[in-house]
N, C-alpha and C positions, 0 to 999 in steps of 0.2 A: 469185488469192487466194480461198480459200473458207473458210467457216466451219463450225464444228460444228453440226449440226441435230438436236437430240433430237426423238424422236416425241411427238405430243401427249400420250400416255399414259405418258411416262417418269416413273418414281418415284424413280430414283437421283439424290440431290441433287448428287453430284459431277458428273454429266453435265450437269445443268441449270446449275449453277455455272460449269462449263468453257465452255459455250455463251455465257452471258452475259459472262464475262471476255474471250472471244474478240472479241465485238462491241466492247467497250470498247478492245480492243487494235487495232481497225480491220479485223478480218477480216469478210467478208461474202460471201454467195452473190449479191449484186446487182451484180456488176462482170464486166467481160469485155473482150475486144478484138474488133475487126471490121476487115476490109479492105473498102473501098468496091468495089462491083461496077464492072467495066470496061465502058465504052461504054454505061452506063446512067445514069439520073437519080435512081434510088433504090436503097436497099439495106435489105432486111428483116433484122432481128436477132430471133432467138428468145431470149427472156429470161424464163425461168419466173417469176421473182420480180418482174416488171415488172407493174404494174397500170395501169388506164386513167387514174388520177390521178397517176402517177409523174412526177417531173422526171428527164430524162434528160440527163446532161451528157457531152460528148465532149472528149477530150484527145488531141492528136497524139502518136503512138508513133514514127512515122518521119518523116524529112525531107520526103518528099512530102506527108505529112498536114499538116506544119507550114506548108509552102508554100500548101497549099489554104487554110488558116485565114487566112494572112497576105493572100492575094488575096480581099478582101472579097466580090468578085462571085462567087467559087468557093466561098465558105465553107460547108461542110456544116452542116446544122441539122436538128433534130428539132422538128416543129411540134406544138402542143398536140393537134391531131386525129390525130396520127401515133403516138400512144401508146395501146396497147390491153392487155388482159389477156394476158400471155405473149408480147408482142412489141412492137417499136417500128420505125418507119421512118425512116431517114436520107435526106433530100433533098440532092442534090449535083449538080454539073455532070458532064456526060458526057465522060469523058476516057479515053485509052487507057493511062494510068498503072496499073500493076498493084500498086503498093506504097503506096497511101494508107491506112495502118493507124492506127486510133484506139483508144485505151483508152475504155471507157464505164462509167458507173455510173448506176444508176436508184434514186432516193430516193422514198420513199412508197409 
């Protein structure tokens, strides 16, 4: 899902109002999906709207992702030090599973 992003010098009130309405309707450019890296313990996600103080939340998209969350020891997470301007790192267990896909959202 993506939102309408007017340029900073936008003068057309219609475009500005449309962007604000889309935000109220839940559209945002601070969301995406990611599949965890295979046989690795971290996955880096490029997220242009992510800032160093953002809160990143993960939601399972596939059954394998849901199983990873259910298994507390294998549950993927994003630590406070793993969030930077333009990216974040997901820490996870090293598995050969190729379909641990998550939705993500970065707030702040």
